[in-house]
C-alpha positions as CSV (number, residue, x, y, z in Angstrom):
1,X,68.9,109.9,60.7
2,X,70.5,106.8,62.1
3,X,69.9,106.1,65.8
4,X,72.9,104.5,67.5
5,X,71.9,101.5,69.6
6,X,73.0,101.5,73.2
7,X,75.7,98.9,73.9
8,X,74.4,95.9,75.8
9,X,76.6,96.4,78.9
10,X,75.8,100.1,79.1
11,X,72.1,99.5,78.7
12,X,72.1,96.9,81.4
13,X,74.1,99.0,83.8
14,X,71.7,101.9,83.3
15,X,68.7,99.7,84.0
16,X,70.3,98.2,87.1
17,X,71.2,101.7,88.5
18,X,67.7,103.0,87.8
19,X,66.2,99.7,89.1
20,X,64.1,99.3,86.0
21,X,65.8,96.0,85.1
22,X,63.5,93.0,85.2
23,X,64.9,90.0,87.1
24,X,64.0,86.3,87.0
25,X,64.7,83.7,89.7
26,X,64.7,80.1,88.5
27,X,63.8,77.9,91.4
28,X,61.5,79.1,94.2
29,X,62.7,76.9,97.1
30,X,64.6,77.7,100.3
31,X,67.4,79.5,98.3
32,X,65.4,81.1,95.5
33,X,62.3,82.5,97.1
34,X,64.2,84.5,99.8
35,X,66.4,85.9,97.0
36,X,63.4,86.8,94.9
37,X,61.7,88.6,97.8
38,X,64.8,90.7,98.6
39,X,65.3,91.7,95.0
40,X,61.6,92.7,94.8
41,X,61.9,94.7,98.0
42,X,64.7,96.6,96.4
43,X,62.3,97.8,93.8
44,X,63.0,95.5,90.9
45,X,60.2,93.7,89.1
46,X,60.8,90.0,89.8
47,X,59.5,86.9,88.0
48,X,59.9,83.7,89.8
49,X,60.1,80.6,87.6
50,X,59.5,77.0,88.8
51,X,58.5,73.7,87.3
52,X,56.5,72.9,90.5
53,X,53.1,74.2,89.7
54,X,51.8,73.8,93.3
55,X,54.6,76.1,94.4
56,X,53.8,78.6,91.7
57,X,50.1,78.5,92.6
58,X,50.9,79.1,96.3
59,X,52.9,82.2,95.5
60,X,50.2,83.5,93.1
61,X,47.7,83.1,96.0
62,X,49.9,85.0,98.4
63,X,51.2,82.0,100.3
64,X,54.8,81.2,101.0
65,X,55.8,77.6,100.3
66,X,59.0,77.9,102.5
67,X,59.2,78.6,106.2
68,X,61.9,81.3,105.9
69,X,59.6,83.7,103.9
70,X,56.4,85.1,105.5
71,X,53.3,84.8,103.5
72,X,52.6,88.4,104.2
73,X,55.8,89.4,102.4
74,X,54.7,87.4,99.4
75,X,51.2,88.9,99.4
76,X,52.5,92.5,99.7
77,X,55.0,92.1,96.9
78,X,52.5,90.4,94.5
79,X,49.9,93.1,95.2
80,X,52.5,95.7,94.4
81,X,53.3,94.0,91.1
82,X,56.9,93.5,92.1
83,X,56.7,89.7,92.4
84,X,55.0,87.2,90.2
85,X,55.4,83.5,89.7
86,X,55.0,81.3,86.6
87,X,55.9,77.9,85.2
88,X,56.1,79.4,81.7
89,X,59.8,79.8,80.9
90,X,59.1,82.0,77.8
91,X,59.0,84.8,80.4
92,X,62.8,84.7,80.3
93,X,62.7,86.4,76.9
94,X,61.6,89.6,78.5
95,X,64.0,89.6,81.4
96,X,67.3,91.5,81.9
97,X,68.7,89.1,84.5
98,X,68.2,85.5,85.3
99,X,69.4,84.0,88.6
100,X,69.6,80.2,88.8
101,X,68.7,78.7,92.2
102,X,67.9,75.1,91.4
103,X,68.9,72.0,93.3
104,X,72.3,70.4,92.8
105,X,72.0,67.0,94.5
106,X,74.2,63.9,94.4
107,X,73.4,60.8,92.4
108,X,73.3,57.3,93.9
109,X,77.1,57.1,93.7
110,X,77.5,60.5,95.5
111,X,78.6,62.2,92.2
112,X,77.4,65.7,91.3
113,X,74.1,65.7,89.5
114,X,73.8,68.8,87.3
115,X,70.6,67.9,85.4
116,X,68.6,70.7,87.0
117,X,71.3,73.3,86.4
118,X,71.7,72.2,82.8
119,X,67.9,72.3,82.2
120,X,67.7,75.8,83.7
121,X,70.6,77.0,81.6
122,X,69.1,75.5,78.4
123,X,65.9,77.3,79.1
124,X,67.8,80.6,79.4
125,X,69.9,79.8,76.3
126,X,66.8,79.4,74.2
127,X,65.8,82.9,75.1
128,X,69.1,84.6,75.6
129,X,69.3,88.1,74.3
130,X,71.8,91.0,74.2
131,X,72.1,92.8,77.5
132,X,71.2,89.8,79.7
133,X,72.9,88.9,82.9
134,X,73.0,85.2,84.0
135,X,74.0,84.3,87.5
136,X,74.4,80.8,88.8
137,X,73.8,80.6,92.6
138,X,73.3,76.8,92.9
139,X,76.3,75.1,94.6
140,X,78.5,73.3,92.2
141,X,82.0,72.1,91.5
142,X,84.7,74.5,90.3
143,X,84.5,74.8,86.5
144,X,80.8,74.3,86.2
145,X,80.1,77.9,85.2
146,X,82.8,78.0,82.6
147,X,82.6,74.4,81.4
148,X,78.9,73.7,81.6
149,X,76.9,76.9,81.4
150,X,79.1,78.9,79.1
151,X,79.1,76.3,76.2
152,X,75.3,76.0,76.5
153,X,74.7,79.8,76.5
154,X,77.3,80.3,73.7
155,X,75.2,78.2,71.3
156,X,73.1,81.3,70.9
157,X,75.9,82.9,69.0
158,X,76.2,85.7,71.5
159,X,79.5,86.6,73.0
160,X,80.0,86.5,76.8
161,X,81.3,89.8,78.3
162,X,80.1,91.8,75.3
163,X,76.6,90.7,74.4
164,X,75.6,88.8,77.6
165,X,77.2,88.4,81.1
166,X,77.8,85.3,83.2
167,X,78.8,85.0,86.8
168,X,78.8,82.5,89.7
169,X,77.4,84.0,92.9
170,X,76.7,81.2,95.4
171,X,73.7,81.2,97.7
172,X,74.6,81.3,101.4
173,X,71.2,80.6,102.8
174,X,70.9,79.1,106.3
175,X,67.2,78.0,106.8
176,X,65.9,79.1,110.1
177,X,68.7,81.7,110.7
178,X,67.0,85.0,111.4
179,X,70.3,86.8,112.2
180,X,72.0,86.3,108.8
181,X,69.8,86.7,105.8
182,X,70.2,87.5,102.1
183,X,70.6,91.2,102.9
184,X,73.4,91.0,105.5
185,X,75.4,87.9,104.3
186,X,78.3,89.0,102.1
187,X,77.9,88.0,98.5
188,X,80.7,86.2,96.6
189,X,80.7,87.1,92.9
190,X,83.0,85.7,90.2
191,X,82.4,86.5,86.6
192,X,83.7,85.0,83.3
193,X,85.1,88.5,82.5
194,X,85.7,91.6,84.7
195,X,82.7,93.3,83.0
196,X,80.5,90.3,84.0
197,X,81.6,90.7,87.6
198,X,81.0,94.5,87.6
199,X,77.5,94.2,86.2
200,X,76.6,91.5,88.7
201,X,77.8,93.8,91.5
202,X,75.5,96.5,90.1
203,X,72.6,94.1,90.6
204,X,73.5,92.6,94.0
205,X,74.5,95.9,95.7
206,X,70.9,97.0,95.5
207,X,69.8,94.5,98.1
208,X,73.0,93.0,99.7
209,X,75.0,95.1,102.2
210,X,78.5,93.7,101.4
211,X,79.8,92.3,98.2
212,X,82.9,90.1,97.8
213,X,84.1,90.0,94.2
214,X,86.7,87.4,93.3
215,X,88.9,86.9,90.2
216,X,87.0,84.1,88.6
217,X,83.9,81.8,88.8
218,X,86.3,79.0,89.9
219,X,87.4,80.8,93.0
220,X,83.8,81.5,94.0
221,X,82.8,77.9,93.3
222,X,85.6,76.5,95.3
223,X,85.0,79.0,98.1
224,X,81.5,77.8,98.5
225,X,82.7,74.2,98.7
226,X,85.3,75.1,101.4
227,X,82.7,76.9,103.6
228,X,80.5,73.8,103.8
229,X,83.2,71.2,103.8
230,X,84.8,73.0,106.8
231,X,81.6,72.5,108.8
232,X,81.2,68.9,107.5
233,X,84.6,67.9,108.7
234,X,84.4,69.7,112.0
235,X,81.0,68.2,112.8
236,X,82.4,64.8,112.0
237,X,85.2,65.4,114.6
238,X,82.6,66.4,117.2
239,X,80.6,63.3,116.4
240,X,83.7,61.1,116.8
241,X,84.5,62.9,120.0
242,X,81.0,62.2,121.3
243,X,81.5,58.5,120.8
244,X,84.8,58.6,122.7
245,X,83.3,60.7,125.5
246,X,80.3,58.4,125.7
247,X,82.7,55.4,126.2
248,X,84.5,57.4,128.9
249,X,81.4,58.5,130.7
250,X,82.0,62.2,130.3
251,X,80.0,64.9,128.4
252,X,81.2,65.9,124.9
253,X,79.4,69.2,125.2
254,X,81.2,70.1,128.4
255,X,84.5,69.2,126.8
256,X,83.8,71.3,123.7
257,X,82.5,74.3,125.8
258,X,85.7,74.0,127.9
259,X,87.9,74.0,124.8
260,X,85.9,77.0,123.5
261,X,87.1,79.2,126.4
262,X,90.4,79.5,124.5
263,X,90.1,82.9,122.9
264,X,91.9,82.1,119.8
265,X,92.4,79.2,117.2
266,X,89.3,77.3,118.2
267,X,85.8,77.3,116.7
268,X,83.3,75.0,118.5
269,X,81.2,72.5,116.5
270,X,78.9,70.1,118.3
271,X,77.8,66.5,117.8
272,X,74.3,65.2,116.8
273,X,72.4,62.4,115.1
274,X,74.2,63.1,111.8
275,X,74.2,65.9,109.2
276,X,71.3,67.0,107.1
277,X,70.0,69.7,104.8
278,X,70.7,70.8,101.3
279,X,74.3,71.7,101.7
280,X,76.4,70.2,104.5
281,X,75.9,66.5,103.6
282,X,76.2,67.2,99.8
283,X,78.8,69.9,99.1
284,X,81.9,68.0,100.4
285,X,81.4,65.3,97.8
286,X,81.5,68.0,95.1
287,X,84.9,68.8,96.4
288,X,85.8,65.2,96.5
289,X,84.8,64.9,92.8
290,X,87.1,67.8,92.0
291,X,90.0,66.2,93.9
292,X,89.5,62.9,92.0
293,X,89.3,64.8,88.7
294,X,92.9,66.0,89.4
295,X,94.1,62.6,90.5
296,X,93.9,63.2,94.2
297,X,92.1,61.4,97.0
298,X,90.0,63.4,99.4
299,X,90.7,61.2,102.4
300,X,89.5,63.6,105.1
301,X,86.1,64.0,103.4
302,X,85.8,60.2,103.0
303,X,86.6,59.6,106.7
304,X,84.2,62.4,107.8
305,X,81.4,60.9,105.6
306,X,81.8,57.5,107.3
307,X,81.7,59.1,110.8
308,X,78.6,61.2,110.1
309,X,76.8,58.4,108.3
310,X,77.3,56.2,111.3
311,X,75.7,58.6,113.8
312,X,72.1,57.4,113.3
313,X,73.2,53.9,114.2
314,X,75.1,55.2,117.2
315,X,71.9,57.0,118.4
316,X,69.9,53.8,118.3
317,X,72.7,51.8,120.0
318,X,73.0,54.4,122.8
319,X,69.2,54.4,123.2
320,X,69.1,50.6,123.5
321,X,71.9,50.7,126.1
322,X,70.0,53.2,128.2
323,X,66.8,51.2,128.0
324,X,68.6,48.0,129.0
325,X,70.3,49.8,131.9
326,X,66.8,50.5,133.2
327,X,65.7,46.9,132.9
328,X,63.7,47.2,129.6
329,X,64.0,45.1,126.5
330,X,64.9,47.5,123.7
331,X,63.1,45.3,121.2
332,X,59.8,45.7,123.1
333,X,60.3,49.3,124.3
334,X,58.0,52.1,123.1
335,X,60.0,54.9,121.5
336,X,58.9,58.4,120.5
337,X,61.2,60.4,118.2
338,X,60.8,64.1,118.7
339,X,61.5,66.1,115.5
340,X,62.1,64.5,112.1
341,X,63.3,67.5,110.1
342,X,67.1,68.0,109.6
343,X,67.2,71.0,112.0
344,X,64.9,72.8,114.5
345,X,62.2,75.2,113.3
346,X,62.7,74.3,109.6
347,X,60.1,72.2,107.8
348,X,62.7,70.5,105.6
349,X,63.4,66.7,105.5
350,X,66.3,66.7,103.0
351,X,69.0,64.3,104.2
352,X,67.5,64.4,107.7
353,X,69.4,62.1,110.1
354,X,66.2,61.8,112.1
355,X,64.5,60.1,109.2
356,X,67.4,57.6,109.2
357,X,66.9,56.9,112.8
358,X,63.2,56.3,112.2
359,X,63.9,54.1,109.2
360,X,66.3,52.0,111.2
361,X,63.8,51.4,113.9
362,X,61.0,50.6,111.5
363,X,63.2,48.1,109.6
364,X,63.9,46.4,113.0
365,X,60.1,46.3,113.6
366,X,60.4,48.4,116.7
367,X,57.5,50.1,118.5
368,X,58.3,53.6,117.3
369,X,56.3,56.8,116.7
370,X,57.2,60.4,116.1
371,X,56.0,63.9,116.9
372,X,56.9,66.9,114.8
373,X,54.7,70.1,114.8
374,X,56.0,71.0,111.3
375,X,55.6,67.6,109.5
376,X,52.2,65.8,109.6
377,X,53.5,62.7,107.9
378,X,56.6,61.1,106.4
379,X,57.1,58.4,103.9
380,X,59.7,55.8,105.0
381,X,60.3,53.1,102.4
382,X,56.8,51.8,101.5
383,X,55.3,53.1,104.8
384,X,53.6,56.4,105.6
385,X,54.0,57.4,109.2
386,X,51.9,60.2,110.8
387,X,52.9,62.5,113.6
388,X,51.3,61.7,116.9
389,X,50.2,64.2,119.5
390,X,52.6,65.3,122.3
391,X,50.7,65.3,125.5
392,X,51.0,64.0,129.1
393,X,49.1,60.8,128.3
394,X,51.2,60.0,125.2
395,X,54.5,60.8,127.0
396,X,53.4,58.6,129.9
397,X,52.8,55.7,127.5
398,X,56.4,55.6,126.0
399,X,59.6,54.2,127.5
400,X,62.0,56.6,125.8
401,X,61.9,59.9,123.9
402,X,64.7,60.7,121.5
403,X,65.0,64.4,120.8
404,X,66.4,64.8,117.3
405,X,65.2,68.2,116.0
406,X,64.4,70.9,118.6
407,X,61.4,73.0,117.5
408,X,60.7,75.9,119.7
409,X,57.0,75.3,119.7
410,X,57.3,72.1,121.7
411,X,56.4,72.2,125.5
412,X,59.8,71.0,126.9
413,X,58.7,71.5,130.5
414,X,55.9,68.9,129.8
415,X,58.4,66.7,128.1
416,X,60.9,66.6,131.0
417,X,58.1,66.3,133.5
418,X,56.3,63.3,131.9
419,X,58.8,61.3,129.8
420,X,60.5,58.5,131.8
421,X,63.7,58.8,129.6
422,X,64.9,61.4,127.1
423,X,68.0,60.9,124.9
424,X,68.8,64.5,123.9
425,X,70.9,64.2,120.7
426,X,71.3,68.0,120.4
427,X,71.9,69.0,124.1
428,X,68.8,71.2,123.7
429,X,67.4,70.7,127.2
430,X,70.6,71.3,129.2
431,X,69.1,70.0,132.4
432,X,71.9,68.2,134.3
433,X,69.8,67.8,137.4
434,X,67.0,65.9,135.5
435,X,67.8,62.2,135.9
436,X,65.6,61.3,133.0
437,X,67.6,63.5,130.5
438,X,70.7,62.0,129.0
439,X,72.7,63.9,126.3
440,X,74.1,62.0,123.4
């Protein structure tokens, strides 16, 4: 008797509906680990794959290497056998789905660097088998899924849409955001074929409340770029506004909040020391590369980049002016930078404008230290700088504190009470009656 083999699409659909499918997540950082945890919580057996052996070892030991995932969640899922981590990519051969969550940085010329995506795709291609779903979540330029991943995976001889299934479903992780998580942030999904999209929906609906399927990977890829470039450009406008308001002697924050009382057609964005993180400073230049590919100039992105890149310098210039107004020589003043991560309550230094402020002051041989409860030390050029304690004695010994990343664990009452001058670049303190507090 001949036993008819179940079609790859039908077999995968059945496994996904029964939650017996095994899922791999390639990359266990700020995007990958929260995704792996949510998939495991939905009842799927999840294998996290990462080339960073320290990160793998931490997860195996029940410790979370990223701040947005609690170690207790990792311990619980590993004990239940729903989550495991490995640096052995041969594990892909036994998986039904592979989700790529690796970095997509820019090179020195601010051009898209796809080496991590290509390496992850090659690892999958070498172990690709019928009935396998591959989802790219890493941010990339439109065309990457079809023009980069598809040719690599097709070298296996398998046919996309029939034998295996390929989609782009961008991550929308906001580190430190406890209101919007993997579960309640709508998921964009664009497949190479309609069947690819449908099977990806069968996976994601198990742990994401709202799905947003689109007609193609290119639409999903471009949508991701639009989301982040929108913020990049509007932040640059707020930063430019801050410089104008500073020259006029009025508060940019008050101006923006006043404009925000309009109940329609306005969305407030606020200034700061620059833009940081894994998305906002990077993604717009993927869109710029797309524009140039089609013979267009992304003039607004270029201008926004110049404005945002100039904010660390503006912070130092305003600090020096405030010191001089108080009769102090900026070159001799003792400065404490408070927070060196790119945003509050997130232990992430990627593209941090605070680090750029620190580097600028160190290059000028200024008397500068920093305090950050999340970062014990940082490497700036050839120097390693360690975090100093934040106490009454230390605050009394400095001439100016520059608040760059507001962590909730800091004693801000002590800061305002003891620091002679505070330049608040994020308007965190909001104490107009405190003469020693000056917003950016």
